[in-house]
C-alpha positions in Angstrom: -4.8 -17.0 4.6 -4.1 -15.4 1.3 -4.3 -17.5 -1.9 -2.6 -16.5 -5.2 -4.7 -18.9 -7.2 -5.9 -17.2 -10.3 -3.7 -14.2 -9.9 -1.0 -14.2 -12.6 2.1 -12.1 -12.9 5.0 -12.1 -15.3 8.5 -11.6 -13.9 11.3 -11.1 -16.5 14.3 -9.1 -17.5 12.3 -6.7 -19.7 9.2 -4.7 -19.1 6.2 -6.4 -20.6 2.5 -5.8 -20.2 -0.6 -7.1 -21.9 -1.9 -4.7 -24.5 -4.5 -5.2 -27.2 -3.2 -4.8 -30.7 -3.9 -1.4 -32.2 -6.9 -1.2 -34.4 -8.6 -4.4 -33.1 -11.8 -3.7 -31.3 -12.7 -5.6 -28.1 -16.0 -5.3 -26.3 -16.0 -5.8 -22.5 -18.4 -8.3 -20.9 -21.4 -6.3 -19.7 -23.2 -7.8 -16.6 -26.7 -6.8 -15.6 -28.6 -7.6 -12.4 -29.8 -10.8 -14.1 -26.3 -12.0 -14.9 -24.9 -14.9 -12.9 -21.7 -13.1 -12.0 -23.3 -9.7 -11.3 -23.2 -10.0 -7.4 -19.6 -11.2 -7.3 -18.5 -8.4 -9.7 -20.1 -5.7 -7.6 -18.5 -7.0 -4.4 -17.0 -4.3 -2.1 -14.7 -4.7 0.8 -17.1 -2.7 3.0 -20.2 -4.9 3.3 -22.1 -2.0 4.9 -22.5 -0.5 1.4 -25.0 -2.0 -1.1 -24.8 -0.5 -4.6 -26.5 -1.8 -7.8 -25.0 -0.5 -11.0 -27.2 -0.8 -14.1 -24.2 -2.4 -15.9 -20.8 -3.8 -14.8 -18.1 -3.9 -17.5 -15.6 -6.6 -16.6 -12.5 -5.6 -18.5 -9.2 -7.4 -19.1 -7.8 -5.2 -21.9 -7.3 -1.5 -22.3 -9.4 -1.2 -25.4 -12.3 -2.9 -23.6 -12.2 -0.1 -21.0 -12.2 2.4 -23.8 -15.2 0.7 -25.4 -17.0 0.6 -22.0 -16.5 4.4 -21.4 -17.6 5.2 -25.0 -20.8 3.1 -24.4 -21.4 5.0 -21.2 -21.0 8.3 -23.0 -23.4 7.4 -25.7 -26.0 6.3 -23.1 -25.4 9.1 -20.6 -24.3 6.7 -17.8 -22.2 7.6 -14.8 -18.9 5.7 -14.7 -17.1 4.6 -11.6 -14.0 2.5 -11.4 -13.3 -0.5 -9.3 -9.8 -2.1 -9.0 -9.5 -3.4 -5.4 -12.9 -2.4 -4.2 -11.6 -1.0 -0.9 -13.0 2.6 -1.1 -14.3 3.4 2.4 -17.4 5.0 0.9 -17.8 2.8 -2.1 -16.9 5.5 -4.6 -15.8 2.7 -6.9 -19.5 1.7 -7.4 -22.8 3.5 -8.0 -26.6 3.0 -8.4 -28.0 2.9 -11.9 -24.7 3.7 -13.8 -21.8 1.8 -15.2 -19.1 0.2 -13.0 -15.8 -0.5 -14.8 -14.4 -3.6 -13.0 -10.6 -3.9 -13.4 -10.0 -6.7 -10.9 -9.1 -9.1 -13.7 -6.4 -6.7 -15.0 -3.7 -7.9 -12.6 -0.5 -8.5 -14.6 2.9 -7.4 -13.2 6.3 -7.3 -14.7 9.7 -6.2 -13.4 12.8 -5.0 -15.3 15.9 -6.2 -13.5 18.1 -3.6 -15.4 16.1 -0.5 -14.7 14.4 -1.8 -11.5 11.1 -0.5 -12.9 7.8 -2.3 -12.0 5.0 -2.2 -14.5 1.5 -3.0 -13.0 -2.0 -3.2 -14.2 -4.6 -1.5 -12.0 -6.2 -4.7 -10.6 -2.9 -5.7 -8.9 -3.2 -6.1 -5.1 -0.5 -5.1 -2.6 0.3 -8.6 -1.5 0.9 -9.6 -5.1 3.2 -6.6 -5.7 5.2 -7.4 -2.5 5.6 -11.1 -3.4 7.1 -10.3 -6.8 9.4 -7.5 -5.6 10.7 -9.2 -2.5 11.7 -12.1 -4.7 13.9 -9.5 -6.5 15.2 -7.9 -3.4 13.2 -4.7 -4.0 10.1 -3.0 -2.7 7.6 -0.3 -3.6 6.7 1.9 -0.6 3.0 1.3 -0.1 0.3 0.3 2.4 0.2 -2.8 4.4 -3.2 -4.3 3.7 -2.8 -7.3 1.4 -6.0 -6.9 -0.6 -5.9 -3.2 -1.4 -5.6 -2.3 -5.1 -2.4 -0.7 -6.1 -4.1 1.9 -8.4 -6.4 3.5 -5.9 -3.7 3.6 -3.2 -1.2 5.2 -5.6 -3.6 7.9 -7.0 -4.5 9.1 -3.5 -0.9 9.1 -2.2 -0.1 5.8 -0.5 1.9 5.6 2.7 3.0 2.8 5.0 5.8 1.3 7.0 8.5 2.5 4.5 7.2 5.9 3.5 9.2 8.0 6.0 12.4 6.5 4.5 11.5 6.4 0.8 8.4 8.6 0.2 4.8 7.9 -0.8 3.8 5.4 -3.4 2.8 8.1 -5.8 6.3 9.6 -5.5 7.6 6.5 -7.3 5.1 6.7 -10.2 7.1 7.5 -13.3 4.6 6.7 -16.1 1.1 5.6 -16.8 -1.5 4.8 -19.4 -5.1 6.2 -19.0 -8.5 6.0 -20.8 -10.2 9.4 -20.6 -13.9 10.3 -20.3 -14.3 10.1 -24.1 -12.7 6.6 -24.4 -9.4 7.9 -25.7 -6.1 6.3 -24.5 -3.2 8.4 -23.3 0.4 7.5 -22.4 2.3 10.0 -20.3 5.5 9.1 -22.2 4.0 9.9 -25.5 2.9 13.4 -24.6 5.9 15.0 -22.9 4.3 18.3 -21.7 0.8 17.1 -21.2 2.1 13.8 -19.8 4.1 15.6 -17.1 0.9 17.5 -16.1 -1.0 14.3 -16.1 1.5 12.5 -13.9 1.6 15.5 -11.6 -2.2 15.3 -11.1 -2.2 11.5 -10.7 0.4 11.7 -7.9 -2.1 12.3 -5.1 -5.1 13.5 -7.2 -7.3 10.6 -6.3 -9.2 7.9 -8.2 -12.3 8.4 -10.3 -11.8 12.1 -11.2 -11.0 12.4 -14.9 -9.8 9.0 -16.2 -9.2 5.3 -15.8 -5.7 4.2 -15.3 -4.8 1.1 -17.3 -1.1 0.8 -16.5 1.4 2.2 -14.0 5.1 2.3 -14.1 7.1 2.7 -10.9 10.7 3.1 -9.7 11.4 0.6 -6.9 14.0 0.7 -4.0 16.2 -1.9 -2.4 14.3 -3.9 0.2 15.9 -4.1 3.7 16.7 -7.7 4.6 15.6 -7.5 8.2 12.7 -5.7 9.9 12.3 -4.8 13.6 9.1 -4.2 15.5 7.8 -3.7 19.0 4.4 -3.3 20.7 3.8 -1.3 23.8 0.5 -1.9 25.5 -1.7 0.0 28.0 -5.1 -1.1 29.4 -8.1 0.3 31.3 -7.1 3.9 30.6 -9.1 7.0 31.7 -9.6 9.7 29.0 -7.2 11.9 30.9 -4.5 9.2 31.0 -4.9 8.7 27.2 -4.1 12.4 26.8 -1.0 12.1 29.0 0.3 9.1 27.0 -0.5 10.8 23.7 1.7 13.7 24.7 4.6 11.4 25.4 4.0 9.5 22.2 4.0 12.7 20.1 7.3 13.7 21.7 8.8 10.2 21.0 7.7 10.1 17.4 9.0 13.6 16.7 12.5 12.1 17.2 12.1 9.0 14.9 14.8 8.2 12.5 13.6 8.1 8.9 13.3 4.3 8.8 11.1 4.4 11.9 7.3 4.2 12.0 4.9 4.2 14.8 1.1 3.9 15.2 -1.0 5.0 18.2 -4.1 2.7 18.3 -6.8 3.4 20.8 -9.5 0.7 21.0 -12.0 1.4 23.8 -9.9 1.9 26.9 -7.0 -0.2 25.5 -4.0 1.4 23.7 -1.3 -0.2 21.6 1.7 1.6 20.3 3.3 -0.1 17.3 7.0 0.8 16.6 8.9 -0.5 13.6 12.3 0.2 12.0 14.7 -1.6 9.7 18.1 -0.1 10.0 20.2 -1.7 12.8 21.8 1.6 13.7 18.4 3.1 14.6 17.8 0.8 17.6 19.5 3.0 20.1 17.5 6.1 19.1 14.2 4.1 19.1 14.8 2.7 22.5 15.7 6.1 23.9 12.7 7.8 22.4 10.2 5.2 23.7 11.8 4.5 27.1 9.4 6.9 29.0 6.4 5.0 27.5 7.9 1.6 28.1 8.4 2.5 31.8 4.7 3.2 32.4 3.2 0.6 30.1 1.1 -2.4 31.1 3.3 -4.5 28.8 6.3 -3.5 26.7 7.2 -6.4 24.4 10.8 -7.0 23.4 11.8 -5.8 19.9 11.3 -8.6 17.4 13.7 -9.1 14.5 13.0 -11.1 11.4 13.2 -11.1 7.6 11.3 -8.1 6.1 9.3 -10.2 3.7 7.9 -12.4 6.6 7.5 -9.5 9.0 5.2 -7.3 6.8 2.8 -10.2 6.4 1.7 -9.6 10.1 0.1 -6.3 8.9 -1.8 -7.8 5.9 -5.2 -7.4 7.7 -8.5 -9.3 7.4 -9.5 -10.4 3.9 -13.1 -9.2 4.1 -15.7 -8.4 3.2 -16.8 -6.8 6.6 -19.0 -4.0 7.7 -17.3 -0.8 8.9 -17.3 3.0 8.9 -13.8 4.3 8.6 -12.7 7.8 7.7 -9.8 10.2 7.9 -9.4 11.8 11.3 -7.2 14.5 9.9 -3.6 15.6 9.7 -1.7 17.1 12.7 1.4 19.2 12.8 1.9 18.8 16.6 0.3 17.5 19.8 -1.0 21.0 20.3 -3.3 20.6 17.3 -5.5 18.2 19.2 -4.0 17.9 22.7 -7.0 19.6 24.4 -9.5 17.4 22.5 -7.9 14.1 23.2 -9.7 13.3 26.5 -13.0 14.1 24.8 -12.1 11.9 21.8 -10.9 9.1 24.1 -14.2 9.3 26.0 -16.2 9.1 22.7 -14.1 6.1 21.5 -14.8 4.2 24.6 -18.5 5.0 24.4 -19.2 2.6 21.6 -17.4 -0.8 21.4 -15.7 -1.4 18.1 -14.5 2.2 17.7 -10.8 2.8 17.1 -8.8 6.0 16.8 -5.5 5.6 15.2 -2.7 8.0 14.5 0.2 7.1 12.1 3.6 8.8 11.7 4.4 10.5 8.4 7.2 13.1 7.9 10.7 12.0 7.0 11.3 11.8 3.2 7.6 12.4 2.5 8.5 16.1 2.9 11.1 16.2 0.2 10.9 19.3 -2.0 11.3 17.5 -5.3 8.4 15.1 -4.4 6.2 18.0 -3.5 7.0 19.8 -6.8 6.1 16.8 -8.9 2.7 16.0 -7.2 -0.6 17.5 -6.1 -0.4 15.6 -2.8 -0.6 18.7 -0.5 0.0 17.5 3.1 3.7 16.8 3.2 4.4 19.2 6.1 2.1 17.2 8.5 4.1 14.6 10.5 0.9 12.8 11.7 -2.3 11.4 10.2 -5.3 10.2 12.1 -8.0 7.6 11.1 -11.3 6.7 12.8 -12.4 3.1 12.5 -15.7 1.5 13.6 -16.4 -2.2 13.2 -19.4 -4.4 14.1 -20.7 -7.9 13.5 -24.3 -7.5 14.5 -26.3 -5.3 12.1 -28.2 -3.7 15.1 -25.0 -2.0 16.1 -24.3 -0.3 12.8 -26.1 3.0 13.4 -24.5 3.5 16.8 -21.0 2.9 15.3 -21.6 5.2 12.3 -23.0 8.0 14.6 -20.0 7.6 16.8 -17.6 8.2 13.9 -19.6 11.4 13.2 -19.3 12.5 16.8 -15.6 12.1 16.8 -15.4 14.1 13.5 -17.3 16.9 15.2 -14.7 17.0 18.0 -11.9 17.1 15.5 -13.5 19.9 13.5 -14.0 21.9 16.6 -10.3 21.6 17.3 -9.5 23.1 14.0 -8.6 20.0 12.1 -9.4 20.7 8.4 -6.8 18.7 6.3 -7.8 15.1 5.4 -6.4 12.2 3.5 -8.1 11.5 0.2 -7.7 7.7 0.5 -9.7 7.8 3.8 -12.8 9.6 2.5 -15.9 10.6 4.5 -19.0 11.3 2.5 -20.2 13.7 5.2 -17.0 15.8 5.1 -17.6 19.5 4.3 -15.2 21.3 2.0 -13.8 18.0 1.0 -12.1 19.4 -2.1 -9.7 21.6 -0.3 -9.5 19.2 2.7 -8.1 16.5 0.4 -6.2 18.4 -2.2 -5.6 22.0 -1.0 -6.4 25.0 -3.3 -3.5 24.5 -5.7 -4.1 20.7 -6.0 -7.8 21.3 -6.6 -7.0 23.7 -9.4 -4.7 21.2 -11.1 -7.2 18.4 -10.9 -9.9 20.7 -12.3 -7.7 21.5 -15.3 -7.2 17.7 -15.9 -11.0 17.2 -15.6 -11.6 19.9 -18.2 -9.0 18.4 -20.5 -9.8 14.7 -20.2 -13.4 14.4 -19.0 -15.3 17.7 -19.7 -18.6 15.8 -20.0 -18.2 14.5 -16.4 -18.8 10.9 -17.4 -16.4 9.6 -14.7 -17.7 10.7 -11.4 -18.7 9.8 -7.8 -20.0 11.8 -4.8 -16.6 13.4 -4.1 -15.1 13.6 -7.6 -13.8 16.9 -8.8 -15.8 19.0 -11.3 -14.2 20.9 -14.1 -15.6 24.2 -12.6 -16.3 25.2 -9.0 -19.9 25.0 -7.8 
């Protein structure tokens, strides 16, 4: 169960956010390995990872972040940025450098006149949803309750509402950022440079050239009711998985924009999740998925309930827990991976705890104006895959990690080269173009040169100012 104890937000009729008075210096709290709160501050959602920064700066104000970055620059320390701590590969932490911990910066405000949400980087998705649903609004985003809003937004951000309203980053209209020299920038104060900064932050990933201290978003009306269905299959052969996948790709190609579906293969068991929220979409949904319902082991009835309550079913486990998850690539059609599906299914079933999931994109994500205003490069891919591997006994960890790598090999052999930045894989080759495309990579490099030429803010897959 989620608790909001200690998580404060401000809801009012005018945008307000905590900012330190100009000219007053604030020093962050620096934690070392000897500090009492060090271990809780370095906490990551993925307990497989074990990093030990030399210093952790716990910041609650923007100028504390600026002071922390300036300290790192003077002492030649690598800087990584933690807001929610959910990076699959722990890019928010490091060994021997400085982690800037923003989890205490979690204030929200909502302007009822402009419908703009202002959020600090430590805000979590459940907190955002709770405030906005109380106002009859939502911000299209992911479904996991504990994920930090900043990291999700900077990499793109998709979920149950993205096909109708676009990605989370598409609703980002302003931000404040501390650069690699400890200088604060506001996108509204620098019209030309601010537009370029926003462009790079819409899909440009976290930890590349600055630390976001505030985000401003347009919001959309929240649908009052939400509809969902699960279609289940069990004890499937690899060949049967391929047959069902072909039907599912055909069904989801016909989804109305408010529809979403996930193909979740766990061992030899398969669950198809279907959601939508406009009443008029029901007939099209039922028609599209009828061939799958007819051959399913169990096709549940469509459930209808208030949207605010329904989305809580997808909040996920609170963690921490050990896992190895990674992007399984974007797909334009069933033909992209059709021949490989039986081999992938066989590999998934080989190691218990392995999951291959495909989610639907498309719809309004592909809008030309959204594409023009962002570096997110994968708008013409209607499907996105993810590999997941979970274990409880440490003795199983190596087998699970190796199985994820084996599935990645199968995908690469099928020609899958485009990947989602928010699902990083440290072993991925050519990750720069895989995440950002050539044009996006060039834009991010330009921002790196402008805002962090000394490469103070960095992690194993952060963009450098120059290739090589």
